[in-house]
N, C-alpha and C positions, 0 to 999 in steps of 0.2 A: 421616550429617549430621554437620556440624564441633560439636565438643563448645562449649557456652556459659563464658562468663568473665566476672568481675567486674573491672572496672576504677573505681579510684576511689568504689567503691560505687553503680556505676552499669552496669547487664547491657549485656552486648559477645557478640556471637557473631563469632569469628573464619571467615570465608568465604574465606581464602586456597586457591586451587584451585578452586575452586565455580563453575560458569557465572554470567556476569552477566546479569543481568535484563534483559528486554526487549530483547536484543542477540542476533539470530542469525548464527548464523557464514557463512551466505549469504544475500543480499537483493539483487534486482536489479528492475530493469522494461524496458519495449521496448516502442515504439508507433508507430504509422504512420497516416499520414493521406495522402488523395487528392483535389483538388477538380479539377471542369473544369468549362467552358460550357455552357450549356444554353440553347436558345432566345432568343438575343440577349443581355436584358441581367440573366439569370439566373443561378446558379451550382449544383451541385450537388455535395457533399462526401460522404466515408467516412473513416471512423477506427475503430482497434481499437487497444488497449494490455493488456498484460497486466504484471501484479507478482506478483514472485515472494519468499515469505517461508521461510526454514529455521525447523526448530523452536527453541525459545525458554522461559524461564521466565517467566510473567508476575508474579511476585512475588519484591521485592526479599531477601527471606528464605530464599531457595534450597528453597521447598517444594517437593516433586516433584508434588504435584497441581495446580502450577498451570502444569504443561507445556502448552504449546501447540504441535501438531505443525504441519508444513510445510505448505503451502497456497500457491494462485494464484488471483488476481483478474482475470477478467476484463470489460473493458469495451467497447462498441461502438456507433458511432452514426453516423447517417445526416442530412445537412446540408440544407438548401433554403434560398435567401434569395438577393438580388440580388447583382449582382457588384461594388457597393461597399460592401453593408452598412449603408448611409445609408438606402435608401428601403425595405427590406422587410427588418427584423431574421430572423436563419436561425431557419428552424425546427428543431429537435434533437429525433430519437427514441433512445433507447436509452443505458441506462448496467447495470453490474453485471450480466451475463450469469451 
């Protein structure tokens, strides 16, 4: 842990070289969606998304106990609605698998 200092009688902690809080080294997202017409004026759709975050510190004070491990969040959905989305609002099911 970096040493604590006092600058102008104000506590100061030198965090040079320490990991930046809430900033994983790697993060990314990818998604896909497909829609098709069914039964004349209706449509059916599916979608899936994945989001990845590498490990990071949740505390801005370089506290090693605030470490959050890497994780993946998966979302998926099914949608049925009118082909113009005006006559029948889409009915959607599924999130955060």
